[in-house]
C-alpha angles and dihedrals in degrees: 000000000000126000124202135208108199141183123211125192133194090218139326106316089359133124114321132212126189122200144159129224144157092223111047097177093052094044096049089046088055090052092047094049093043089234093163127037115240146088098329093046093047094049100033094244106162110123114108105220102162141011136176127200125223134181098222135036096234093058091047094049091047091052092048091053090047093052092047089060093051122106115256094248090055090053091047091051091049091052094046093049090061103022109024095175094046089236117181104255095194098094089054094055096047095066 
């Protein structure tokens, strides 16, 4: 089973959210449809701009916690290295 660490954004250089899941398509869909009240619903954070894949949950959770401690400019650089236009990656993972 795969585990995913993902970053959502409200827009380019907007509000960021970092999460971890074992079903990326379902989880991002939940954010996009505002299925659960919370941070992403309140701030309109629903654009998948980065994700990383891991083989075990402990590694994924450790990475999520690490990224949450990073400075904002480090997160921005990480996103722009892999997704320079901050495109929404969700359509590409639903196929």
